[in-house]
A tleap script that builds the chain and sets N, CA, C and O, in Angstrom:
source leaprc.protein.ff14SB
mol = sequence {
  NMET ALA THR ASN ARG THR PHE THR MET LEU
  LYS PRO ASP ALA LEU GLU ASN LYS HIE THR
  GLY LYS ILE ILE ASP MET ILE ILE GLN ALA
  GLY PHE GLN ILE LYS ALA MET LYS TYR THR
  ARG LEU THR THR GLU GLN ALA GLN LYS PHE
  TYR GLU VAL HIE ALA GLU ARG PRO PHE TYR
  GLY GLU LEU VAL GLU TYR MET THR SER GLY
  PRO ILE ILE ALA ALA ILE LEU GLU LYS GLU
  ASN ALA VAL ALA ASP PHE ARG THR LEU VAL
  GLY ALA THR ASP PRO ALA GLU ALA ALA ASP
  GLY THR ILE ARG LYS SER TYR ALA GLU ASN
  LYS GLY ARG ASN ALA VAL HIE GLY SER ASP
  SER ASP GLU ASN ALA GLU VAL GLU GLY GLU
  PHE HIE PHE SER ALA ASN GLU ILE CPHE
}
set mol.1.N position { -52.695 249.898 34.918 }
set mol.1.CA position { -52.906 251.292 34.552 }
set mol.1.C position { -53.107 252.197 35.700 }
set mol.1.O position { -53.951 251.998 36.574 }
set mol.2.N position { -52.262 253.245 35.659 }
set mol.2.CA position { -52.381 254.240 36.797 }
set mol.2.C position { -53.714 254.936 36.765 }
set mol.2.O position { -54.296 255.202 35.713 }
set mol.3.N position { -54.183 255.227 37.998 }
set mol.3.CA position { -55.424 256.064 38.083 }
set mol.3.C position { -55.039 257.399 38.719 }
set mol.3.O position { -53.875 257.628 39.048 }
set mol.4.N position { -56.022 258.270 38.888 }
set mol.4.CA position { -55.728 259.613 39.447 }
set mol.4.C position { -56.276 259.679 40.838 }
set mol.4.O position { -56.448 260.795 41.329 }
set mol.5.N position { -56.565 258.621 41.519 }
set mol.5.CA position { -57.122 258.641 42.868 }
set mol.5.C position { -56.247 257.836 43.772 }
set mol.5.O position { -55.598 256.880 43.348 }
set mol.6.N position { -56.231 258.211 44.979 }
set mol.6.CA position { -55.647 257.446 46.063 }
set mol.6.C position { -56.448 257.580 47.329 }
set mol.6.O position { -57.364 258.398 47.423 }
set mol.7.N position { -56.096 256.771 48.301 }
set mol.7.CA position { -56.843 256.796 49.590 }
set mol.7.C position { -55.828 257.171 50.669 }
set mol.7.O position { -54.642 256.852 50.579 }
set mol.8.N position { -56.310 257.822 51.637 }
set mol.8.CA position { -55.543 258.194 52.852 }
set mol.8.C position { -56.325 258.034 54.116 }
set mol.8.O position { -57.555 258.070 54.104 }
set mol.9.N position { -55.606 257.852 55.238 }
set mol.9.CA position { -56.299 258.052 56.557 }
set mol.9.C position { -55.252 258.852 57.379 }
set mol.9.O position { -54.070 258.508 57.412 }
set mol.10.N position { -55.754 259.977 58.068 }
set mol.10.CA position { -54.981 260.537 59.146 }
set mol.10.C position { -55.269 259.742 60.304 }
set mol.10.O position { -56.431 259.600 60.683 }
set mol.11.N position { -54.215 259.167 60.944 }
set mol.11.CA position { -54.278 258.236 61.976 }
set mol.11.C position { -54.525 258.850 63.336 }
set mol.11.O position { -54.419 260.067 63.490 }
set mol.12.N position { -54.871 257.996 64.378 }
set mol.12.CA position { -55.247 258.659 65.651 }
set mol.12.C position { -54.190 259.533 66.267 }
set mol.12.O position { -54.542 260.476 66.976 }
set mol.13.N position { -52.874 259.275 66.038 }
set mol.13.CA position { -51.863 260.091 66.602 }
set mol.13.C position { -51.829 261.499 65.954 }
set mol.13.O position { -51.454 262.465 66.619 }
set mol.14.N position { -52.200 261.616 64.720 }
set mol.14.CA position { -52.183 262.882 63.987 }
set mol.14.C position { -53.320 263.719 64.566 }
set mol.14.O position { -53.163 264.923 64.768 }
set mol.15.N position { -54.414 263.115 64.820 }
set mol.15.CA position { -55.543 263.845 65.387 }
set mol.15.C position { -55.323 264.218 66.849 }
set mol.15.O position { -55.631 265.342 67.246 }
set mol.16.N position { -54.812 263.324 67.636 }
set mol.16.CA position { -54.516 263.507 69.039 }
set mol.16.C position { -53.560 264.680 69.300 }
set mol.16.O position { -53.651 265.414 70.284 }
set mol.17.N position { -52.615 264.795 68.312 }
set mol.17.CA position { -51.567 265.757 68.352 }
set mol.17.C position { -51.951 267.128 67.620 }
set mol.17.O position { -51.155 268.059 67.508 }
set mol.18.N position { -53.164 267.143 67.170 }
set mol.18.CA position { -53.694 268.365 66.534 }
set mol.18.C position { -52.916 268.759 65.326 }
set mol.18.O position { -52.584 269.932 65.155 }
set mol.19.N position { -52.607 267.784 64.459 }
set mol.19.CA position { -51.863 268.034 63.226 }
set mol.19.C position { -52.777 268.041 62.065 }
set mol.19.O position { -52.313 268.335 60.963 }
set mol.20.N position { -54.090 267.733 62.202 }
set mol.20.CA position { -54.969 267.543 61.180 }
set mol.20.C position { -55.044 268.707 60.148 }
set mol.20.O position { -54.994 268.467 58.942 }
set mol.21.N position { -55.146 269.783 60.564 }
set mol.21.CA position { -55.294 270.924 59.621 }
set mol.21.C position { -53.935 271.201 58.837 }
set mol.21.O position { -53.942 271.584 57.667 }
set mol.22.N position { -52.811 270.988 59.539 }
set mol.22.CA position { -51.538 271.158 58.911 }
set mol.22.C position { -51.284 269.977 57.755 }
set mol.22.O position { -50.699 270.183 56.692 }
set mol.23.N position { -51.753 268.905 58.114 }
set mol.23.CA position { -51.480 267.759 57.202 }
set mol.23.C position { -52.456 267.912 55.969 }
set mol.23.O position { -52.064 267.714 54.818 }
set mol.24.N position { -53.709 268.267 56.270 }
set mol.24.CA position { -54.612 268.526 55.163 }
set mol.24.C position { -54.183 269.665 54.204 }
set mol.24.O position { -54.384 269.634 52.990 }
set mol.25.N position { -53.563 270.688 54.879 }
set mol.25.CA position { -53.063 271.797 54.068 }
set mol.25.C position { -51.811 271.258 53.237 }
set mol.25.O position { -51.680 271.709 52.099 }
set mol.26.N position { -50.985 270.437 53.654 }
set mol.26.CA position { -49.883 269.996 52.937 }
set mol.26.C position { -50.413 269.140 51.786 }
set mol.26.O position { -49.823 269.190 50.707 }
set mol.27.N position { -51.449 268.384 51.936 }
set mol.27.CA position { -52.082 267.574 50.913 }
set mol.27.C position { -52.700 268.515 49.828 }
set mol.27.O position { -52.546 268.241 48.637 }
set mol.28.N position { -53.346 269.540 50.196 }
set mol.28.CA position { -53.910 270.461 49.190 }
set mol.28.C position { -52.811 271.260 48.549 }
set mol.28.O position { -52.869 271.418 47.330 }
set mol.29.N position { -51.841 271.771 49.213 }
set mol.29.CA position { -50.749 272.504 48.620 }
set mol.29.C position { -49.906 271.658 47.643 }
set mol.29.O position { -49.237 272.199 46.763 }
set mol.30.N position { -49.950 270.319 47.813 }
set mol.30.CA position { -49.254 269.467 46.895 }
set mol.30.C position { -50.102 269.161 45.682 }
set mol.30.O position { -49.717 268.336 44.853 }
set mol.31.N position { -51.237 269.800 45.561 }
set mol.31.CA position { -52.017 269.662 44.321 }
set mol.31.C position { -53.128 268.685 44.299 }
set mol.31.O position { -53.805 268.526 43.284 }
set mol.32.N position { -53.346 267.982 45.470 }
set mol.32.CA position { -54.420 266.965 45.536 }
set mol.32.C position { -55.782 267.668 45.771 }
set mol.32.O position { -55.847 268.661 46.495 }
set mol.33.N position { -56.818 267.171 45.185 }
set mol.33.CA position { -58.164 267.581 45.389 }
set mol.33.C position { -58.829 266.510 46.264 }
set mol.33.O position { -58.586 265.321 46.057 }
set mol.34.N position { -59.652 266.900 47.225 }
set mol.34.CA position { -60.322 265.994 48.157 }
set mol.34.C position { -61.646 265.661 47.490 }
set mol.34.O position { -62.497 266.513 47.233 }
set mol.35.N position { -61.764 264.339 47.222 }
set mol.35.CA position { -63.019 263.855 46.532 }
set mol.35.C position { -63.948 263.252 47.531 }
set mol.35.O position { -65.128 263.106 47.212 }
set mol.36.N position { -63.518 262.880 48.736 }
set mol.36.CA position { -64.414 262.382 49.768 }
set mol.36.C position { -63.550 262.553 51.092 }
set mol.36.O position { -62.320 262.501 51.082 }
set mol.37.N position { -64.303 262.760 52.211 }
set mol.37.CA position { -63.584 262.907 53.486 }
set mol.37.C position { -64.580 262.652 54.602 }
set mol.37.O position { -65.725 263.099 54.555 }
set mol.38.N position { -64.108 261.911 55.622 }
set mol.38.CA position { -65.010 261.696 56.749 }
set mol.38.C position { -64.203 261.538 58.050 }
set mol.38.O position { -63.116 260.961 58.066 }
set mol.39.N position { -64.758 262.056 59.104 }
set mol.39.CA position { -64.144 261.837 60.393 }
set mol.39.C position { -64.983 260.749 61.121 }
set mol.39.O position { -66.191 260.842 61.338 }
set mol.40.N position { -64.209 259.735 61.459 }
set mol.40.CA position { -64.899 258.481 61.978 }
set mol.40.C position { -63.886 257.842 62.980 }
set mol.40.O position { -62.789 258.336 63.244 }
set mol.41.N position { -64.355 256.750 63.478 }
set mol.41.CA position { -63.651 255.916 64.390 }
set mol.41.C position { -63.770 254.500 63.931 }
set mol.41.O position { -64.913 254.088 63.738 }
set mol.42.N position { -62.761 253.687 63.727 }
set mol.42.CA position { -62.840 252.354 63.292 }
set mol.42.C position { -63.186 251.492 64.452 }
set mol.42.O position { -62.654 251.675 65.547 }
set mol.43.N position { -64.118 250.497 64.228 }
set mol.43.CA position { -64.262 249.466 65.149 }
set mol.43.C position { -63.200 248.436 65.082 }
set mol.43.O position { -62.439 248.415 64.115 }
set mol.44.N position { -63.097 247.558 66.075 }
set mol.44.CA position { -62.104 246.522 66.016 }
set mol.44.C position { -62.249 245.699 64.746 }
set mol.44.O position { -61.284 245.438 64.028 }
set mol.45.N position { -63.508 245.294 64.491 }
set mol.45.CA position { -63.810 244.475 63.253 }
set mol.45.C position { -63.436 245.231 61.992 }
set mol.45.O position { -62.924 244.597 61.070 }
set mol.46.N position { -63.645 246.509 61.880 }
set mol.46.CA position { -63.364 247.216 60.714 }
set mol.46.C position { -61.784 247.299 60.542 }
set mol.46.O position { -61.289 247.090 59.434 }
set mol.47.N position { -61.053 247.584 61.566 }
set mol.47.CA position { -59.703 247.685 61.646 }
set mol.47.C position { -59.032 246.293 61.269 }
set mol.47.O position { -58.073 246.256 60.498 }
set mol.48.N position { -59.571 245.159 61.838 }
set mol.48.CA position { -59.056 243.947 61.450 }
set mol.48.C position { -59.251 243.635 59.999 }
set mol.48.O position { -58.364 243.071 59.359 }
set mol.49.N position { -60.418 243.996 59.453 }
set mol.49.CA position { -60.743 243.753 57.979 }
set mol.49.C position { -59.807 244.582 57.174 }
set mol.49.O position { -59.162 244.086 56.250 }
set mol.50.N position { -59.715 245.911 57.526 }
set mol.50.CA position { -58.851 246.805 56.662 }
set mol.50.C position { -57.426 246.332 56.546 }
set mol.50.O position { -56.802 246.406 55.487 }
set mol.51.N position { -56.878 245.797 57.775 }
set mol.51.CA position { -55.468 245.459 57.841 }
set mol.51.C position { -55.280 243.876 57.721 }
set mol.51.O position { -54.229 243.337 58.069 }
set mol.52.N position { -56.317 243.202 57.230 }
set mol.52.CA position { -56.172 241.705 57.232 }
set mol.52.C position { -54.984 241.226 56.342 }
set mol.52.O position { -54.609 240.059 56.453 }
set mol.53.N position { -54.417 242.012 55.526 }
set mol.53.CA position { -53.266 241.615 54.802 }
set mol.53.C position { -52.016 241.478 55.757 }
set mol.53.O position { -51.035 240.823 55.405 }
set mol.54.N position { -52.080 242.072 56.888 }
set mol.54.CA position { -51.004 241.977 57.889 }
set mol.54.C position { -51.360 240.984 59.030 }
set mol.54.O position { -50.640 240.916 60.026 }
set mol.55.N position { -52.425 240.245 58.893 }
set mol.55.CA position { -52.911 239.416 59.974 }
set mol.55.C position { -51.880 238.372 60.542 }
set mol.55.O position { -51.934 237.962 61.702 }
set mol.56.N position { -50.986 237.997 59.670 }
set mol.56.CA position { -50.033 236.958 60.161 }
set mol.56.C position { -48.772 237.634 60.692 }
set mol.56.O position { -47.913 236.924 61.214 }
set mol.57.N position { -48.596 238.955 60.596 }
set mol.57.CA position { -47.473 239.597 61.006 }
set mol.57.C position { -47.526 239.903 62.524 }
set mol.57.O position { -48.610 240.087 63.078 }
set mol.58.N position { -46.344 239.956 63.196 }
set mol.58.CA position { -46.378 240.091 64.693 }
set mol.58.C position { -46.908 241.418 65.196 }
set mol.58.O position { -47.280 241.523 66.364 }
set mol.59.N position { -46.951 242.392 64.382 }
set mol.59.CA position { -47.500 243.702 64.803 }
set mol.59.C position { -48.977 243.933 64.540 }
set mol.59.O position { -49.485 245.020 64.816 }
set mol.60.N position { -49.675 242.943 64.016 }
set mol.60.CA position { -51.063 243.078 63.588 }
set mol.60.C position { -51.935 243.558 64.737 }
set mol.60.O position { -52.580 244.603 64.657 }
set mol.61.N position { -51.939 242.784 65.792 }
set mol.61.CA position { -52.712 243.092 66.986 }
set mol.61.C position { -52.491 244.516 67.525 }
set mol.61.O position { -53.436 245.193 67.928 }
set mol.62.N position { -51.320 244.920 67.523 }
set mol.62.CA position { -50.844 246.239 67.984 }
set mol.62.C position { -51.339 247.338 67.056 }
set mol.62.O position { -51.692 248.440 67.475 }
set mol.63.N position { -51.348 246.990 65.792 }
set mol.63.CA position { -51.819 247.954 64.753 }
set mol.63.C position { -53.280 248.154 64.854 }
set mol.63.O position { -53.770 249.282 64.792 }
set mol.64.N position { -54.062 246.968 65.024 }
set mol.64.CA position { -55.440 247.106 65.186 }
set mol.64.C position { -55.874 247.875 66.455 }
set mol.64.O position { -56.813 248.670 66.429 }
set mol.65.N position { -55.169 247.612 67.541 }
set mol.65.CA position { -55.397 248.434 68.740 }
set mol.65.C position { -55.104 249.824 68.644 }
set mol.65.O position { -55.824 250.660 69.191 }
set mol.66.N position { -54.066 250.134 67.964 }
set mol.66.CA position { -53.742 251.534 67.742 }
set mol.66.C position { -54.734 252.243 66.807 }
set mol.66.O position { -55.137 253.365 67.114 }
set mol.67.N position { -55.143 251.643 65.687 }
set mol.67.CA position { -56.099 252.245 64.758 }
set mol.67.C position { -57.539 252.387 65.326 }
set mol.67.O position { -58.367 253.105 64.766 }
set mol.68.N position { -57.808 251.696 66.432 }
set mol.68.CA position { -59.124 251.830 67.054 }
set mol.68.C position { -59.015 252.659 68.362 }
set mol.68.O position { -59.976 252.749 69.127 }
set mol.69.N position { -57.800 253.273 68.607 }
set mol.69.CA position { -57.666 254.036 69.874 }
set mol.69.C position { -58.160 255.375 69.864 }
set mol.69.O position { -58.199 256.036 70.902 }
set mol.70.N position { -58.570 255.857 68.672 }
set mol.70.CA position { -59.117 257.213 68.525 }
set mol.70.C position { -59.686 257.402 67.150 }
set mol.70.O position { -59.636 256.498 66.315 }
set mol.71.N position { -60.203 258.519 66.921 }
set mol.71.CA position { -60.812 258.887 65.596 }
set mol.71.C position { -59.711 258.912 64.501 }
set mol.71.O position { -58.518 259.026 64.784 }
set mol.72.N position { -60.151 258.805 63.319 }
set mol.72.CA position { -59.354 258.978 62.069 }
set mol.72.C position { -60.070 259.868 61.169 }
set mol.72.O position { -61.248 260.148 61.389 }
set mol.73.N position { -59.420 260.340 60.148 }
set mol.73.CA position { -59.985 261.086 59.004 }
set mol.73.C position { -59.626 260.195 57.830 }
set mol.73.O position { -58.447 259.953 57.574 }
set mol.74.N position { -60.628 259.706 57.115 }
set mol.74.CA position { -60.446 259.009 55.882 }
set mol.74.C position { -60.713 259.871 54.633 }
set mol.74.O position { -61.645 260.674 54.670 }
set mol.75.N position { -59.976 259.757 53.568 }
set mol.75.CA position { -60.117 260.642 52.476 }
set mol.75.C position { -59.759 259.900 51.202 }
set mol.75.O position { -58.903 259.015 51.215 }
set mol.76.N position { -60.406 260.252 50.107 }
set mol.76.CA position { -60.041 259.939 48.770 }
set mol.76.C position { -59.480 261.242 48.109 }
set mol.76.O position { -60.110 262.299 48.089 }
set mol.77.N position { -58.387 261.085 47.635 }
set mol.77.CA position { -57.591 262.277 46.959 }
set mol.77.C position { -57.496 262.054 45.469 }
set mol.77.O position { -57.404 260.914 45.015 }
set mol.78.N position { -57.518 263.170 44.673 }
set mol.78.CA position { -57.339 263.019 43.279 }
set mol.78.C position { -56.227 263.981 42.761 }
set mol.78.O position { -56.134 265.133 43.184 }
set mol.79.N position { -55.466 263.503 41.913 }
set mol.79.CA position { -54.306 264.194 41.273 }
set mol.79.C position { -53.776 263.276 40.232 }
set mol.79.O position { -53.850 262.057 40.390 }
set mol.80.N position { -53.242 263.811 39.170 }
set mol.80.CA position { -52.546 262.920 38.270 }
set mol.80.C position { -51.367 262.197 38.995 }
set mol.80.O position { -50.601 262.797 39.749 }
set mol.81.N position { -51.279 260.922 38.725 }
set mol.81.CA position { -50.248 260.078 39.395 }
set mol.81.C position { -50.370 260.127 40.878 }
set mol.81.O position { -49.389 260.318 41.596 }
set mol.82.N position { -51.621 259.948 41.354 }
set mol.82.CA position { -52.037 260.187 42.745 }
set mol.82.C position { -51.301 259.182 43.676 }
set mol.82.O position { -50.728 259.628 44.671 }
set mol.83.N position { -51.286 257.949 43.427 }
set mol.83.CA position { -50.709 256.979 44.386 }
set mol.83.C position { -49.222 257.270 44.592 }
set mol.83.O position { -48.754 257.368 45.726 }
set mol.84.N position { -48.507 257.402 43.522 }
set mol.84.CA position { -47.013 257.641 43.634 }
set mol.84.C position { -46.732 258.967 44.261 }
set mol.84.O position { -45.909 259.066 45.171 }
set mol.85.N position { -47.420 260.024 43.778 }
set mol.85.CA position { -47.131 261.312 44.335 }
set mol.85.C position { -47.536 261.433 45.765 }
set mol.85.O position { -46.856 262.129 46.519 }
set mol.86.N position { -48.620 260.789 46.203 }
set mol.86.CA position { -48.929 260.797 47.662 }
set mol.86.C position { -47.951 260.071 48.496 }
set mol.86.O position { -47.566 260.481 49.591 }
set mol.87.N position { -47.519 258.842 47.865 }
set mol.87.CA position { -46.493 258.158 48.680 }
set mol.87.C position { -45.275 258.979 48.892 }
set mol.87.O position { -44.641 258.909 49.945 }
set mol.88.N position { -44.929 259.774 47.884 }
set mol.88.CA position { -43.692 260.642 48.080 }
set mol.88.C position { -44.021 261.780 49.112 }
set mol.88.O position { -43.172 262.134 49.929 }
set mol.89.N position { -45.149 262.288 49.065 }
set mol.89.CA position { -45.624 263.311 50.093 }
set mol.89.C position { -45.610 262.764 51.556 }
set mol.89.O position { -45.226 263.441 52.510 }
set mol.90.N position { -46.047 261.524 51.648 }
set mol.90.CA position { -46.204 260.950 52.934 }
set mol.90.C position { -44.757 260.648 53.532 }
set mol.90.O position { -44.493 260.931 54.700 }
set mol.91.N position { -43.945 260.131 52.776 }
set mol.91.CA position { -42.563 259.794 53.258 }
set mol.91.C position { -42.456 258.453 53.837 }
set mol.91.O position { -43.483 257.787 53.968 }
set mol.92.N position { -41.265 257.966 54.213 }
set mol.92.CA position { -40.912 256.636 54.565 }
set mol.92.C position { -41.767 256.326 55.898 }
set mol.92.O position { -42.127 257.274 56.596 }
set mol.93.N position { -42.067 255.099 56.226 }
set mol.93.CA position { -42.825 254.639 57.309 }
set mol.93.C position { -42.193 255.072 58.559 }
set mol.93.O position { -42.903 255.501 59.469 }
set mol.94.N position { -40.935 254.999 58.680 }
set mol.94.CA position { -40.072 255.426 59.813 }
set mol.94.C position { -39.763 256.892 59.578 }
set mol.94.O position { -39.064 257.230 58.622 }
set mol.95.N position { -40.290 257.800 60.465 }
set mol.95.CA position { -40.143 259.246 60.293 }
set mol.95.C position { -38.579 259.592 60.333 }
set mol.95.O position { -38.189 260.610 59.761 }
set mol.96.N position { -37.710 258.780 60.983 }
set mol.96.CA position { -36.310 259.046 61.136 }
set mol.96.C position { -35.671 258.817 59.737 }
set mol.96.O position { -34.569 259.300 59.478 }
set mol.97.N position { -36.362 258.085 58.849 }
set mol.97.CA position { -35.823 257.846 57.522 }
set mol.97.C position { -36.547 258.587 56.481 }
set mol.97.O position { -36.162 258.482 55.316 }
set mol.98.N position { -37.615 259.369 56.796 }
set mol.98.CA position { -38.429 260.040 55.865 }
set mol.98.C position { -37.647 261.342 55.475 }
set mol.98.O position { -36.922 261.938 56.271 }
set mol.99.N position { -37.859 261.729 54.183 }
set mol.99.CA position { -37.217 262.958 53.647 }
set mol.99.C position { -37.909 264.238 54.310 }
set mol.99.O position { -39.082 264.264 54.684 }
set mol.100.N position { -37.008 265.285 54.394 }
set mol.100.CA position { -37.462 266.560 54.863 }
set mol.100.C position { -38.659 266.983 53.955 }
set mol.100.O position { -38.730 266.719 52.755 }
set mol.101.N position { -39.558 267.650 54.650 }
set mol.101.CA position { -40.833 268.154 53.843 }
set mol.101.C position { -41.939 267.149 53.683 }
set mol.101.O position { -42.978 267.478 53.111 }
set mol.102.N position { -41.760 265.898 54.179 }
set mol.102.CA position { -42.824 264.911 54.007 }
set mol.102.C position { -43.713 264.981 55.256 }
set mol.102.O position { -43.331 265.516 56.297 }
set mol.103.N position { -44.842 264.450 55.110 }
set mol.103.CA position { -45.863 264.453 56.229 }
set mol.103.C position { -45.253 263.670 57.440 }
set mol.103.O position { -45.354 264.158 58.565 }
set mol.104.N position { -44.652 262.526 57.255 }
set mol.104.CA position { -44.128 261.735 58.399 }
set mol.104.C position { -42.916 262.389 58.961 }
set mol.104.O position { -42.733 262.270 60.173 }
set mol.105.N position { -42.088 263.043 58.271 }
set mol.105.CA position { -40.925 263.660 58.821 }
set mol.105.C position { -41.369 264.875 59.692 }
set mol.105.O position { -40.742 265.205 60.699 }
set mol.106.N position { -42.458 265.510 59.260 }
set mol.106.CA position { -42.943 266.655 60.001 }
set mol.106.C position { -43.865 266.351 61.228 }
set mol.106.O position { -43.895 267.085 62.216 }
set mol.107.N position { -44.641 265.179 61.089 }
set mol.107.CA position { -45.617 264.892 62.063 }
set mol.107.C position { -45.758 263.549 62.681 }
set mol.107.O position { -46.579 263.349 63.575 }
set mol.108.N position { -44.991 262.648 62.232 }
set mol.108.CA position { -45.066 261.256 62.837 }
set mol.108.C position { -44.251 261.259 64.093 }
set mol.108.O position { -43.302 262.029 64.240 }
set mol.109.N position { -44.639 260.366 65.024 }
set mol.109.CA position { -43.969 260.168 66.287 }
set mol.109.C position { -42.877 259.081 66.066 }
set mol.109.O position { -41.723 259.273 66.449 }
set mol.110.N position { -43.254 257.961 65.456 }
set mol.110.CA position { -42.293 256.905 65.278 }
set mol.110.C position { -42.789 255.989 64.223 }
set mol.110.O position { -43.769 256.340 63.567 }
set mol.111.N position { -42.228 254.876 63.996 }
set mol.111.CA position { -42.563 253.955 62.933 }
set mol.111.C position { -43.943 253.451 63.135 }
set mol.111.O position { -44.650 253.234 62.151 }
set mol.112.N position { -44.406 253.236 64.417 }
set mol.112.CA position { -45.691 252.726 64.702 }
set mol.112.C position { -46.864 253.780 64.720 }
set mol.112.O position { -48.004 253.497 64.351 }
set mol.113.N position { -46.505 254.950 65.156 }
set mol.113.CA position { -47.395 256.079 65.225 }
set mol.113.C position { -46.933 257.051 64.204 }
set mol.113.O position { -46.278 258.044 64.518 }
set mol.114.N position { -47.282 256.762 62.945 }
set mol.114.CA position { -46.708 257.509 61.805 }
set mol.114.C position { -47.648 258.501 61.024 }
set mol.114.O position { -47.427 258.833 59.859 }
set mol.115.N position { -48.618 258.902 61.699 }
set mol.115.CA position { -49.543 260.014 61.317 }
set mol.115.C position { -50.573 259.741 60.195 }
set mol.115.O position { -51.723 260.179 60.229 }
set mol.116.N position { -50.064 258.978 59.194 }
set mol.116.CA position { -50.914 258.859 58.012 }
set mol.116.C position { -50.764 257.621 57.203 }
set mol.116.O position { -49.668 257.064 57.145 }
set mol.117.N position { -51.757 257.181 56.602 }
set mol.117.CA position { -51.752 255.965 55.776 }
set mol.117.C position { -51.835 256.539 54.317 }
set mol.117.O position { -52.452 257.569 54.044 }
set mol.118.N position { -51.174 255.796 53.435 }
set mol.118.CA position { -51.294 256.118 52.021 }
set mol.118.C position { -51.398 254.837 51.338 }
set mol.118.O position { -50.686 253.915 51.734 }
set mol.119.N position { -52.263 254.649 50.279 }
set mol.119.CA position { -52.446 253.430 49.547 }
set mol.119.C position { -51.063 253.207 48.833 }
set mol.119.O position { -50.326 254.142 48.521 }
set mol.120.N position { -50.777 251.887 48.603 }
set mol.120.CA position { -49.455 251.482 48.028 }
set mol.120.C position { -49.616 251.019 46.546 }
set mol.120.O position { -48.655 250.639 45.878 }
set mol.121.N position { -50.887 251.074 46.082 }
set mol.121.CA position { -51.098 250.756 44.686 }
set mol.121.C position { -52.414 251.315 44.200 }
set mol.121.O position { -53.255 251.720 45.001 }
set mol.122.N position { -52.597 251.339 42.912 }
set mol.122.CA position { -53.956 251.811 42.366 }
set mol.122.C position { -55.005 250.922 42.761 }
set mol.122.O position { -56.094 251.382 43.104 }
set mol.123.N position { -54.765 249.606 42.743 }
set mol.123.CA position { -55.746 248.567 43.094 }
set mol.123.C position { -56.104 248.737 44.542 }
set mol.123.O position { -57.296 248.685 44.845 }
set mol.124.N position { -55.185 248.938 45.478 }
set mol.124.CA position { -55.445 249.089 46.886 }
set mol.124.C position { -56.138 250.432 47.115 }
set mol.124.O position { -57.027 250.517 47.962 }
set mol.125.N position { -55.766 251.456 46.402 }
set mol.125.CA position { -56.477 252.749 46.584 }
set mol.125.C position { -57.983 252.583 46.355 }
set mol.125.O position { -58.796 253.034 47.162 }
set mol.126.N position { -58.340 251.934 45.250 }
set mol.126.CA position { -59.808 251.703 44.998 }
set mol.126.C position { -60.463 250.833 46.123 }
set mol.126.O position { -61.543 251.122 46.636 }
set mol.127.N position { -59.743 249.789 46.443 }
set mol.127.CA position { -60.407 248.784 47.532 }
set mol.127.C position { -60.504 249.604 48.814 }
set mol.127.O position { -61.550 249.542 49.461 }
set mol.128.N position { -59.532 250.339 49.214 }
set mol.128.CA position { -59.504 251.076 50.465 }
set mol.128.C position { -60.544 252.215 50.441 }
set mol.128.O position { -61.235 252.447 51.433 }
set mol.129.N position { -60.650 252.929 49.289 }
set mol.129.CA position { -61.672 253.957 49.220 }
set mol.129.C position { -63.072 253.411 49.335 }
set mol.129.O position { -63.930 253.955 50.031 }
set mol.130.N position { -63.284 252.277 48.604 }
set mol.130.CA position { -64.573 251.625 48.692 }
set mol.130.C position { -64.941 251.141 50.075 }
set mol.130.O position { -66.107 251.194 50.465 }
set mol.131.N position { -63.898 250.642 50.864 }
set mol.131.CA position { -64.152 250.201 52.261 }
set mol.131.C position { -64.735 251.322 53.107 }
set mol.131.O position { -65.611 251.068 53.934 }
set mol.132.N position { -64.286 252.522 52.929 }
set mol.132.CA position { -64.686 253.651 53.769 }
set mol.132.C position { -65.839 254.527 53.209 }
set mol.132.O position { -66.498 255.226 53.979 }
set mol.133.N position { -66.072 254.496 51.963 }
set mol.133.CA position { -67.019 255.447 51.229 }
set mol.133.C position { -68.026 254.680 50.405 }
set mol.133.O position { -67.670 253.710 49.737 }
set mol.134.N position { -69.292 255.104 50.441 }
set mol.134.CA position { -70.193 254.583 49.449 }
set mol.134.C position { -70.097 255.543 48.134 }
set mol.134.O position { -69.586 256.660 48.210 }
set mol.135.N position { -70.555 255.088 47.089 }
set mol.135.CA position { -70.538 255.848 45.940 }
set mol.135.C position { -71.160 257.305 46.005 }
set mol.135.O position { -70.647 258.225 45.369 }
set mol.136.N position { -72.168 257.462 46.715 }
set mol.136.CA position { -72.761 258.882 46.846 }
set mol.136.C position { -72.010 259.733 47.859 }
set mol.136.O position { -72.443 260.848 48.146 }
set mol.137.N position { -70.870 259.237 48.426 }
set mol.137.CA position { -70.006 260.079 49.339 }
set mol.137.C position { -68.815 260.559 48.620 }
set mol.137.O position { -68.027 261.342 49.150 }
set mol.138.N position { -68.661 260.096 47.394 }
set mol.138.CA position { -67.543 260.472 46.565 }
set mol.138.C position { -67.826 261.448 45.520 }
set mol.138.O position { -68.733 261.196 44.727 }
set mol.139.N position { -67.147 262.555 45.419 }
set mol.139.CA position { -67.532 263.579 44.498 }
set mol.139.C position { -66.418 263.824 43.387 }
set mol.139.O position { -66.593 264.674 42.515 }
savepdb mol mol.pdb
quit
């Protein structure tokens, strides 16, 4: 059953390149409401846990290193059909393949430094949101 919430992280490259405000504006203009948001930095242990689904993949170590290289902004977003609509707004992992008008086409550097994370399912959106936020931080 689809929910109306999804999870996102603005990744270190988006913050480093000063795209934060523009990306958040795109999210709001697309009709999402921000239900929780925090500016934080992942520890190595947190990044390993968050991305443990990729632990056996060759890029796992590089991903953990990248995600701990600078601060991130984590957020829970709400909108009808949130996961699918946000995945459309985010665009393809590789910005060269992303559609015009998507976050990654506009702000990602490459496939590895791709500006933003978006949950890929309702179940993962809930798990990822709970990973970053306690109940009293979600509105």
